[in-house]
Structure formats: structure tokens, C-alpha cells
N, C-alpha and C positions, 0 to 999 in steps of 0.2 A: 690371174691376180687382178683384183680391182685397183684402180688408181684414183687418187683424189688431188685436187688442185692445192698447191702450196699457197697459203695466204700471202697476199701482196706484202704485208708487213714483214714477212720473213724473206722477201726477195728485194733487198735494198737496191741492188744494181738496177733492177727493173724500174725503180722510181726515177732514176736518172734518165734511162732510155725513154720512158714515157714522157718526161718533161721535154726531151729533145724532139720527140714526135709532135707534141702539142705546139712547141715553138714553130716548127716547120709548117704545120697545118694552119695554125691561126695567124701567123705573121709572115714567114718567109715566102711560102708558095703562093698564097692568094692575096698578098698585099705587095710585098717587095718585088717578087719575081713577075707576077702577072702584069704589073705596071709596064713592063718591057714588051709585052704583047699588045696591050691596049694602046700604048703610045709608041708607034714605030719610030718616030723622029722626035727626040726630046728637045729639039731646038725650034720646032714648029708644031704646036699642038694646042688644043683646048683642054682644060681640065675635065677629066671624065667623072661620071657619077661614082665609079669605083676604080681604083682605091681613092680614099679621101685626100684632098689637096695637101695637107701637111705631110702625108707619107710620100706623095709624088715629089714634093720639094726635097724631102729627106733623101730619097733615092738619087735624085739629080745632083744634089750637093755631094753625096758620096762619090758618084761617078766623076764629077768634075774635079774633085780634089784628090781622089785616091785611085780610081778604077776607070781609066779612059775607055776600055773596051765596052763597058756598060753603056756609055754614052754613044759609042759608034754603032753598036748593035748590029754587027754583021749577021748574015743569015745563019751561019753555024751556031752563033751565040743564041739567037732567038729559038733555034731548034732545041737547045738544051733547056730553055725556059718552057717550051711546049711539052717536053718530056716531063718536066717538073709538074706542070699544071694537069696534064692528062693521066700520068701514071703515078708519080710520087705522092701527089695530094691524096688520091684515093687510098694509096698504101698507108699513109699516115693515119687516116681515119680507121682503117681496118686494124692497124697495128696497135693503136691506142686501146681499142676494144679488146684485142687478143691478148695483149700483155697484161691488162688489168684482170681479165677473166681467166687467164691461163689457158688459152686455146692454142694447141700445138700445131694446128694447120697453118699457122703464120710462118713456120720454119722455112719452107721452100721459098715462099714469096719474099722473105727477108734476105735470102741469099741473092735472089734476082735483083731486088732493090739495092742492096749494098754494093754489089759489083758494078751496077750501072752508075750509081752515084759516085763511087770512087773514080770510075773512068771519066765521067763528066768533069769532076773537080780537077783531075790531073790534066785534062785537055785545057781547061780554063787557066790553070796555073802556068802551063807552058806558054800560053799567050801573054800572060802577065810578065813572065820572065824575058822572053825573047821573040815575041810576036810583033805584029804591026802596031799594036797598041800597048806597049809595056807600061807597067805601073810606075809612077814616080815615087811611090812609097812601098816598094816591094816587100820589105820585112813585115810591115803592117798588114798588107794584103794576104800574105802567107799565113800570118797569125790568125787573121779573121776567118780564113778558109779552113784552118786546121781541124776544127770540130767536124766539118763535113767529110774529112778523110778518116779521122779517128773513130767517130761514133759508128759509122757503118762497119768498120772492122770489129768494134766492140760488140755490136748487135750480132754479127755473123759468128763471132766466138761464143757469145752467150747462147745462141740457139743451136750451135753446131757441136757443142761438147757432148751432148747426149740426145737420144731420140725423144726424151721426155724432159725438156727444160723447165716445165711449169708444174709437173705433177710428181707425186711419190706414191709408193705402194700403200694402199689403204690397210689399216689394221682391221682384221676381221673381228666381228662382235661375238666370237665363240669363246666360251670359258675353257680354260686349260683342263684337260682330262686329269682325273685323280690318278696318281700312280698306282699300279696294280698292287704293290706291297702295302700301301696305306689302305687300299680298299679291302684286301684280304684280312688285314689286322682288325679293321672295324667289324667285318663279318664275324670273325672269331670271338671278338668281345661281345657282340650281340648274342651269339649262341650260348656263351658262358652265362650271361645274365638270365636267359630263358631257362637254363637247366637249374638255376638256383631256386 
């Protein structure tokens, strides 16, 4: 049976997921997070070419007021950022394309991404709660990190419910056969007209 891609306008949930991927690719991964690789010590640095200065200041302000581990930048933390830059960023680019175009090869990759991201976020939140650099505003930090726990679960649910999350069986372009009784009736009527 042939399959056809379900139009994106009929996949409303996918629009939310695509927006999440775009946010991550265009802002979180290669602006907010990559700053923490480019600037190892936020207390002694020169502004880099990328990310732009206002974003560097924004990240540092967030770290100083809400998220001390971001400013401390221990090695395990920077490793999560490297995972984001090297693996999650390319995934977001692929996933945006795959979800828009309905490419089902993204299913397995989405499970790998989702489970890795949930693991990273839970490790980070454990530091925020009871680590060496606990957050002074824990409820806010948990709230801000919640989408990065819930959206991977949603994506895995979305692509895991069926083998074909983006396609449906195509309707064949074949006319329905005429029932035998109707066909026989027409033939009899035609013979009767010939005999007259």
C-alpha cells in the first residue's frame, strides 16, 4: 500500500514541536549555550565575535542572579554544552526538516536525542537543588527548565505511537468496479433494445 505525507496543516502538534526545535537551533544551542564554551571564565574574558555582546551580557546576568552553576562552569557542565553543540544542534536542523517534510527516518534519532536531553536536564537540576552551586531561585529555575523535560517526552510520544507518524495510506486512483448485478442488468437492457 502506498503512503502519502499528511499535510503539516493537519499536524497541529508538529507545529509546536518545530517551533521548539527552531528556538533551540537558532537561540539556545548556538547563542546561549555556546557562549559557555567560547568563554571558559565569565569573570575574566574579552567579548568574542560570537555570540554578540548583548547575548553574552544576558547569559551572565541570568547566571549571576538565578543560576550560579552557569557562572562556575565546572567541567561536567561544559560537557553538557559540548553535547548540545555537537549533537543536539545538528539534530534540531535535521528534525526541523524531517517534521516539516514528514520524513519518518527521524523517529529513531528522536528517541536518542530525547533520552539524552532528559538525562542532561535531570543532572543539571540535581545540581540546582542540592549540588555545590544551588540556585537561589529554585522554583524559577525548575520552571525555566521544564520545557526541556516535557518537550522531549512529547516528541518521543509523538513519533513512538506508530511506525508512520507523518504519513497515511494513499487512496488509489482506481475507479470502483461496477457490481455484477448492475452490469448484467445493463447488458440485458441492451439486448432487448437490439431485438426491437
